[in-house]
Structures are given as C-alpha cells and as structure tokens.
ZAMARGU-4260 file (C-alpha; in steps of 0.2 Angstrom, whole numbers, plus 5000, padded with zeros to 4 digits):
<rodrens>
0) 4912/4871/5123 | 4922/4870/5107 | 4932/4885/5100 | 4926/4895/5087 | 4939/4889/5075
5) 4932/4874/5079 | 4914/4877/5076 | 4918/4885/5060 | 4925/4872/5050 | 4908/4861/5053
10) 4894/4874/5053 | 4895/4893/5051 | 4892/4904/5066 | 4879/4913/5058 | 4868/4915/5042
15) 4858/4902/5032 | 4868/4886/5028 | 4876/4889/5012 | 4891/4880/5005 | 4906/4888/5011
20) 4918/4889/4996 | 4922/4901/4983 | 4912/4895/4969 | 4914/4905/4948 | 4901/4899/4936
25) 4904/4914/4929 | 4913/4928/4925 | 4911/4945/4937 | 4896/4952/4933 | 4888/4936/4928
30) 4875/4939/4913 | 4859/4941/4929 | 4869/4952/4939 | 4875/4962/4926 | 4854/4964/4922
35) 4853/4973/4939 | 4867/4984/4936 | 4857/4990/4921 | 4842/4993/4931 | 4855/5000/4943
40) 4860/5014/4931 | 4843/5018/4924 | 4835/5020/4943 | 4845/5026/4955 | 4858/5041/4958
45) 4876/5040/4949 | 4882/5048/4967 | 4878/5028/4975 | 4891/5017/4970 | 4897/5000/4971
50) 4913/4989/4977 | 4907/4971/4968 | 4899/4969/4951 | 4886/4956/4960 | 4866/4955/4960
55) 4866/4947/4981 | 4853/4934/4985 | 4862/4925/4998 | 4875/4928/5012 | 4881/4919/5028
60) 4896/4911/5036 | 4911/4918/5024 | 4901/4921/5008 | 4892/4931/4998 | 4882/4921/4984
65) 4874/4930/4970 | 4860/4928/4956 | 4871/4919/4942 | 4876/4905/4957 | 4893/4912/4960
70) 4899/4911/4978 | 4910/4924/4984 | 4922/4925/4999 | 4916/4941/5009 | 4933/4949/5015
75) 4921/4965/5019 | 4908/4963/5030 | 4896/4975/5023 | 4910/4989/5030 | 4910/4981/5046
80) 4891/4978/5050 | 4890/4957/5047 | 4904/4955/5060 | 4893/4941/5068 | 4891/4933/5050
85) 4876/4939/5040 | 4856/4931/5043 | 4864/4924/5062 | 4851/4914/5069 | 4849/4921/5086
90) 4847/4939/5074 | 4833/4933/5063 | 4825/4925/5077 | 4825/4940/5086 | 4816/4949/5073
95) 4803/4939/5067 | 4796/4937/5085 | 4798/4959/5085 | 4790/4961/5070 | 4777/4950/5070
100) 4772/4960/5086 | 4775/4976/5081 | 4786/4987/5068 | 4786/5006/5076 | 4777/5016/5088
105) 4792/5028/5092 | 4802/5030/5107 | 4797/5046/5110 | 4778/5044/5109 | 4776/5026/5117
110) 4793/5018/5123 | 4795/4999/5121 | 4807/4988/5132 | 4820/4983/5121 | 4825/5002/5117
115) 4828/5003/5135 | 4836/4985/5135 | 4849/4990/5121 | 4853/5006/5132 | 4856/4996/5149
120) 4869/4984/5137 | 4878/4996/5132 | 4880/5005/5146 | 4887/4989/5153 | 4900/4985/5140
125) 4907/5000/5134 | 4924/5004/5144 | 4922/5013/5159 | 4914/5006/5176 | 4906/5025/5178
130) 4888/5027/5177 | 4883/5029/5159 | 4867/5033/5147 | 4864/5029/5130 | 4855/5036/5116
135) 4848/5027/5101 | 4849/5033/5082 | 4850/5024/5063 | 4867/5028/5058 | 4884/5031/5063
140) 4884/5048/5055 | 4870/5055/5064 | 4877/5046/5082 | 4893/5057/5078 | 4879/5073/5073
145) 4871/5071/5092 | 4888/5067/5100 | 4894/5084/5094 | 4878/5091/5100 | 4878/5083/5117
150) 4897/5089/5121 | 4893/5106/5116 | 4878/5108/5126 | 4887/5103/5140 | 4902/5111/5141
155) 4892/5129/5131 | 4906/5128/5120 | 4908/5127/5101 | 4922/5119/5094 | 4927/5103/5089
160) 4943/5094/5085 | 4945/5079/5072 | 4961/5073/5064 | 4970/5068/5049 | 4963/5054/5040
165) 4948/5054/5050 | 4932/5047/5044 | 4914/5052/5052 | 4902/5053/5040 | 4893/5062/5026
170) 4881/5074/5033 | 4886/5092/5033 | 4894/5091/5051 | 4902/5073/5049 | 4907/5080/5031
175) 4917/5092/5039 | 4923/5080/5051 | 4930/5072/5038 | 4946/5073/5031 | 4946/5066/5012
180) 4940/5076/5000 | 4935/5063/4985 | 4922/5056/4986 | 4915/5064/5004 | 4915/5080/5001
185) 4922/5087/4987 | 4908/5100/4980 | 4895/5096/4995 | 4901/5113/5003 | 4899/5125/5015
190) 4900/5113/5029 | 4898/5117/5047 | 4908/5131/5055 | 4920/5128/5074 | 4926/5113/5063
195) 4947/5111/5067 | 4960/5097/5061 | 4973/5089/5071 | 4989/5078/5068 | 4985/5059/5069
200) 4998/5048/5073 | 5002/5038/5061 | 5019/5028/5066 | 5022/5022/5049 | 5024/5039/5039
205) 5027/5051/5056 | 5041/5039/5063 | 5033/5048/5080 | 5031/5038/5096 | 5015/5041/5105
210) 5024/5054/5116 | 5029/5066/5104 | 5015/5062/5092 | 5002/5066/5106 | 5013/5082/5109
215) 5011/5088/5092 | 4993/5086/5091 | 4989/5095/5108 | 5003/5108/5104 | 4992/5114/5087
220) 4975/5112/5097 | 4982/5125/5112 | 4989/5138/5097 | 4975/5137/5085 | 4957/5134/5095
225) 4961/5134/5114 | 4955/5123/5126 | 4943/5134/5132 | 4933/5137/5116 | 4935/5117/5115
230) 4919/5107/5118 | 4926/5090/5111 | 4938/5081/5101 | 4933/5067/5091 | 4944/5051/5084
235) 4944/5036/5077 | 4954/5022/5089 | 4960/5015/5076 | 4956/5024/5059 | 4944/5016/5048
240) 4941/5024/5030 | 4957/5033/5034 | 4967/5019/5033 | 4968/5007/5047 | 4979/5020/5055
245) 4985/5012/5072 | 4991/5025/5083 | 5009/5023/5091 | 5007/5019/5110 | 5004/5031/5123
250) 4995/5043/5110 | 4978/5039/5112 | 4980/5039/5133 | 4989/5057/5133 | 4973/5065/5120
255) 4962/5060/5134 | 4972/5065/5149 | 4974/5083/5143 | 4953/5081/5139 | 4951/5078/5157
260) 4962/5093/5163 | 4955/5105/5150 | 4934/5102/5152 | 4937/5093/5133 | 4925/5080/5131
265) 4934/5065/5122 | 4921/5057/5110 | 4928/5039/5104 | 4919/5037/5088 | 4919/5017/5089
270) 4906/5013/5074 | 4919/5004/5064 | 4931/4997/5080 | 4915/4992/5089 | 4909/4975/5095
275) 4921/4963/5094 | 4929/4970/5076 | 4948/4973/5083 | 4949/4956/5098 | 4940/4966/5111
280) 4923/4972/5114 | 4929/4991/5109 | 4942/4997/5103 | 4947/5010/5118 | 4951/4994/5128
285) 4966/4989/5117 | 4974/5007/5122 | 4967/5006/5139 | 4956/5023/5139 | 4939/5027/5143
290) 4933/5038/5133 | 4920/5052/5138 | 4907/5048/5126 | 4907/5033/5112 | 4897/5032/5096
295) 4894/5014/5090 | 4884/5007/5076 | 4889/4993/5061 | 4891/4980/5069 | 4878/4984/5085
300) 4862/4973/5076 | 4867/4961/5064 | 4864/4971/5048 | 4849/4982/5054 | 4852/5001/5055
305) 4856/5006/5073 | 4868/5019/5081 | 4871/5024/5099 | 4879/5035/5110 | 4884/5032/5125
310) 4892/5043/5138 | 4894/5048/5155 | 4879/5053/5163 | 4880/5068/5167 | 4885/5074/5150
315) 4872/5063/5142 | 4859/5072/5153 | 4868/5091/5147 | 4853/5091/5134 | 4837/5098/5136
320) 4819/5085/5136 | 4816/5085/5117 | 4830/5088/5111 | 4838/5072/5107 | 4829/5060/5100
325) 4822/5055/5080 | 4807/5047/5072 | 4815/5032/5067 | 4830/5030/5082 | 4830/5014/5092
330) 4818/5005/5081 | 4811/4989/5088 | 4815/4978/5077 | 4834/4985/5073 | 4832/4984/5095
335) 4828/4967/5094 | 4842/4962/5082 | 4855/4970/5094 | 4849/4961/5109 | 4853/4946/5099
340) 4870/4953/5092 | 4874/4957/5110 | 4872/4941/5116 | 4883/4932/5101 | 4896/4944/5106
345) 4897/4941/5124 | 4893/4923/5124 | 4897/4916/5107 | 4918/4916/5108 | 4920/4932/5096
350) 4934/4939/5104 | 4944/4924/5102 | 4937/4922/5084 | 4943/4941/5081 | 4959/4937/5086
355) 4963/4921/5076 | 4958/4929/5062 | 4972/4942/5066 | 4986/4929/5067 | 4980/4922/5051
360) 4979/4937/5043 | 4994/4947/5050 | 5004/4927/5044 | 5000/4929/5026 | 5003/4951/5023
365) 5019/4948/5034 | 5024/4933/5021 | 5018/4943/5008 | 5026/4961/5014 | 5044/4951/5017
370) 5044/4945/4997 | 5036/4962/4991 | 5042/4977/4994 | 5028/4986/4989 | 5017/4982/5003
375) 5025/4994/5014 | 5015/4991/5029 | 5005/4979/5038 | 4994/4984/5054 | 4979/4982/5062
380) 4971/4971/5077 | 4958/4957/5076 | 4947/4956/5062 | 4952/4971/5056 | 4969/4972/5046
385) 4977/4982/5034 | 4989/4981/5020 | 4997/4997/5013 | 5004/4998/4996 | 5019/5009/4992
390) 5032/5012/4975 | 5047/5003/4983 | 5058/5016/4980 | 5052/5030/4986 | 5038/5024/4999
395) 5024/5036/4990 | 5008/5027/4991 | 5002/5016/4976 | 4984/5019/4973 | 4984/5013/4955
400) 4991/4995/4963 | 4980/4993/4975 | 4965/4996/4965 | 4971/4984/4953 | 4973/4970/4965
405) 4956/4973/4974 | 4950/4973/4955 | 4957/4958/4951 | 4951/4949/4968 | 4934/4953/4965
410) 4936/4948/4947 | 4941/4929/4955 | 4926/4927/4970 | 4935/4935/4983 | 4928/4956/4991
415) 4940/4965/4996 | 4937/4985/5001 | 4949/4998/4998 | 4952/5015/5009 | 4968/5027/5014
420) 4967/5046/5012 | 4979/5042/4997 | 4969/5026/4991 | 4983/5014/4995 | 4976/5003/5007
425) 4967/4986/5005 | 4957/4982/5022 | 4951/4966/5028 | 4936/4965/5036 | 4929/4946/5036
430) 4914/4942/5047 | 4919/4930/5062 | 4911/4918/5054 | 4922/4916/5040 | 4930/4897/5041
435) 4950/4895/5043 | 4950/4889/5024 | 4940/4901/5016 | 4951/4913/5025 | 4966/4905/5019
440) 4958/4905/5001 | 4956/4922/4999 | 4973/4927/5002 | 4978/4916/4992 | 4967/4923/4978
445) 4974/4941/4984 | 4992/4935/4983 | 4989/4932/4966 | 4982/4946/4960 | 4996/4956/4970
450) 5011/4945/4961 | 5001/4949/4944 | 4997/4968/4946
</rodrens>
C-alpha cells in the first residue's frame, strides 16, 4: 500500500473530485456569496455568526469551492469535523444506502443494527481494555451533559470540576463548564449549579512541570470542593477552543490517579481531539491515560451529526432504564456514516497522515517563530496545531494581530480559525485528505499575512 501522502498527490482521500488548488476568481466575498450573506442577515438570527464570508457549494480533499468559483484551502475542517475529507466516498455510499432503507425509527422505539455496531466499535477503539458500553447522542454538548448525568448517578455526588480555558458546549450545563465568557456565556445565565473550576497546566504561561501543575489543581479541588462531594472532573486532553493548550507531561496521569483514589469519575472530552486528529486515535493515548468516560463527536461521522459517551460498563449502567436517550440520538443515517468513517480511520492510514501533517505544520510555524518574535508559542499534535501570537516586548496576548492575520488569510483564499481565551491563537485543523502542496501553499499565505500585519 502506498503512503497516505503519495496517494494524496494523485487523488485526494475523500470527497468529490475537485481541482486541488487555491483559486481566486473574485474578491472574497464574491457577488453570489454576498447575496447569500445578505439573505442570511435577513433570515438567520444575528447570534449565528460565520468565519469565512463565502457561499459554499462543494468541498473535498483540501478545498472548499464557493458559488463564485473561488477555491479556498481548508485549514479548518468545519472545526475538526471533516477529518477524513469532505464527502468521503465511503461515507457517501453508506449514507446513500441507509437513506434508501429507512431514515428513522427512534432507537428507543425500534432498535437497529447500526447503532449497536457503532457502540461496539467505540467500545473497542477507545482507550483501555476494560468492559465498556456506549450511548449515542446528537452533539458534543449533549454528550457532555449525559456524561455528567451518568457520573452523578454512579457516584451519588453532585459537584463537577472543569478547568481553566476549557470549552464544553453552548447548552446551559455546558456553558457553566466552559471557561470563556464571550461569545459563549455572556448574558445567557444563570448557569447550572455545582460547577467548579481548577487551574490547567499551561506550560507556555505558567512554567510549571506536570507534577507541580497537578498538585496545584488537586489542592484547589480538595480545599474548595472536597472529594466527598465531587462526582467528576472533565477535561479536554488538549484544549480546543481554549487555545490548543497541551498540558505538561505528568499532569493528566496525576489527575487520573487522584480520581481513582477518591472515587471521582474522570471524563475526557475528546470531542475535538478524537478520531486520529492528534496522530493517535484519541489524545488520551498520547498521555498514557485511560478515562472512565470519554465523550466524542465532531470527526466521528464524516460530517453527519452524531456524538457518544463511552465508558466503563459499571458506570454506564448506573442510569435507570429510560434515563438516557433522545429522539434523534444515534440516527441510522449518522450511524451508517460513522461506521464508514471509523473504517477509514482504522484502515486508510489516517494516523500516519496526521503525523505527516504535524511535521509540515510545526516545521513551517517554527520557522516563522524563529524569524518573528510575535509568534510566542507553537504547539499541538497531529493535524491539531496552533500558533499563539503575543506582543514581543511584554509577552501579552495580541488578539488584534491574530484577527488581522486570520482575516487577511481568508481574503487570500485560506480558511483558518482563531481560538484561545485571549483570542490570540490561530489553530490549524486541516482535513487529513489535504495534499502537501496545498498545506505548504496555505502556510505561505499565512506567513505573508503575518509579515504584512
């Protein structure tokens, strides 16, 4: 079998056959895209924003094509969703077959094979060889809500600890777990109770090794919450919206060990980090940890809405019959897509491709960092890499520079996303189907935007 990179130079590993090129026919937005944006302003609630001012009509490989004929390099993957490439042929075939068979019965009314098969696959591929069970939902936030429900039911305790810079969703409970106020929480309270926050390991800014950072977090938890009151801690192994913060070695294992010793459920939120994104199937594998519960979504189904909670069988079984579920949870079309996507993750060189992308992205960003002190930090794993922008004189976050670089990159046909509690991080989340040539061209554009900012 040829390597993933060799295959990608010929035919993208996913999506319709589109020219794999950056092509600007009009300015961004073009006239047809502007028409859609005008309609959006009239018809869609103002709170629903957008990053790229385009009217997408096709996507595949490493590009998104708009209604004006512009072809943009995709370094965002719909926020880490189209990891295997947009409209991957295996996903398309699976969805077409299922939609012709039936679209819905509600698994809680008339169960079907694909839901069970997805649960079996998740039980097999998630970290740990213990007995596991899964439940399927619609979105990452819904998975997080249910993980908290399950942990509270199992332990008989109520408190939950989340971490600085964490992002867990936009529902009431998950807004309480999320750290950043704007745009996620401001004005939407009051929030769910019995939620507490602990300090995260942030090596670039706290300078602590993993052991000391964990000791600091555990001390706060013990003093301000108390293990006897704590049902669960929830943490992204690598922060997503919070800035792609990679904790220092030893931080996560120390938290897991403390949870085991104190009958606290350890929940790994792998909604953004899961499914080959970090060069391992799950980011927990990078740190050698085995969560009690793991939440997944985003890349799970090749672009269709699906989410899951997977965990130790005895914890998952704590809920009474009827306590978990939802009308659309584990929809058969989404389950068919997930089974196809998992097949691609396991058998089509996706882990290797993510590591190849890491080498390219880190190499390019480290070169930028060496030449430009405004690039304060470069971090991440696999196809989940970030650059943090700072004032070189003070080290303070530079959100204005970050926004300017992102805006200029998009105007030149490269979609990038910003993130971070301070708004000063650009995150790179390319689909694993992107070619090396497109990846380098995209980084050329970002580098030019930084130089001009």
